[in-house]
C-alpha positions as CSV (number, residue, x, y, z in Angstrom):
1,M,13.9,-16.5,4.5
2,K,13.3,-12.9,3.7
3,Q,10.2,-11.3,5.0
4,F,8.8,-7.9,3.9
5,S,5.6,-5.9,4.6
6,G,3.8,-3.8,2.1
7,H,0.5,-2.7,0.6
8,V,-1.5,-4.7,-2.0
9,I,-1.8,-2.6,-5.1
10,S,-3.3,-5.1,-7.6
11,I,-5.6,-8.1,-7.3
12,K,-6.4,-8.6,-11.0
13,M,-4.7,-12.0,-11.4
14,T,-6.0,-15.4,-10.1
15,D,-4.2,-16.5,-6.9
16,T,-1.6,-13.7,-7.4
17,V,-1.4,-10.2,-5.9
18,I,1.1,-7.4,-6.5
19,V,2.6,-6.0,-3.2
20,K,4.4,-2.7,-3.1
21,V,7.3,-2.7,-0.5
22,S,8.9,0.5,0.5
23,R,12.2,0.9,2.3
24,K,14.2,3.9,3.5
25,W,18.0,4.1,3.5
26,K,20.6,6.8,4.1
27,H,22.8,7.8,1.2
28,P,26.4,7.2,2.2
29,V,27.8,10.4,0.8
30,Y,25.0,12.9,1.0
31,K,23.4,11.6,4.2
32,K,19.9,12.2,2.8
33,V,17.2,9.6,3.6
34,V,16.0,8.1,0.3
35,N,12.8,6.1,-0.2
36,R,12.9,3.2,-2.6
37,T,9.9,1.0,-3.6
38,K,9.7,-2.4,-5.3
39,N,6.7,-4.4,-6.5
40,Y,6.6,-8.2,-5.8
41,A,4.2,-10.7,-7.4
42,C,3.0,-12.9,-4.5
43,D,1.0,-16.1,-4.2
44,S,-2.3,-15.5,-2.3
45,K,-4.1,-18.8,-2.6
46,N,-7.1,-19.1,-0.2
47,M,-6.8,-15.5,1.0
48,S,-9.4,-12.8,0.5
49,L,-7.5,-9.6,-0.1
50,V,-8.5,-6.2,-1.4
51,E,-6.4,-3.4,-2.8
52,G,-4.9,-1.3,0.1
53,D,-4.5,-4.2,2.5
54,F,-1.2,-4.2,4.5
55,V,0.3,-7.7,4.3
56,L,3.3,-9.7,5.4
57,I,5.1,-11.6,2.6
58,Q,7.8,-14.3,2.8
59,E,10.3,-15.6,0.3
60,T,9.5,-19.1,-1.1
61,K,10.7,-21.4,-3.9
62,P,10.0,-20.2,-7.4
63,L,6.3,-20.7,-8.1
64,S,6.3,-19.2,-11.6
65,K,8.3,-16.9,-13.8
66,T,7.8,-13.9,-11.6
67,K,6.4,-15.3,-8.3
68,R,9.0,-15.8,-5.6
69,F,7.0,-14.7,-2.5
70,R,3.8,-15.7,-0.8
71,V,1.4,-13.8,1.5
72,V,1.8,-15.0,5.1
73,E,-0.9,-12.9,6.8
74,K,-3.0,-9.8,6.4
75,V,-1.9,-7.2,9.0
76,T,-4.5,-4.5,8.4
77,V,-7.5,-4.0,6.1
78,G,-7.4,-1.3,3.5
79,A,-10.0,0.5,1.6
80,N,-11.0,-0.2,-2.0
81,K,-9.6,2.2,-4.5
């Protein structure tokens, strides 16, 4: 199962949060470090999360049209925006 860590950027839906995951990789030709980000819709049932929290997410079976991940744990607490 894939596991990523990222920041919660939206808590507007019921039992669902949007998590932004950033990754860095080196371009094979230009050797420049490039930063890529992707947003994941994650299931957060029975968790109290706020925007800015740093969380660990894990791949799971499809829960809806867009939800393929669930929040495993809250690593650090963020500030409200």
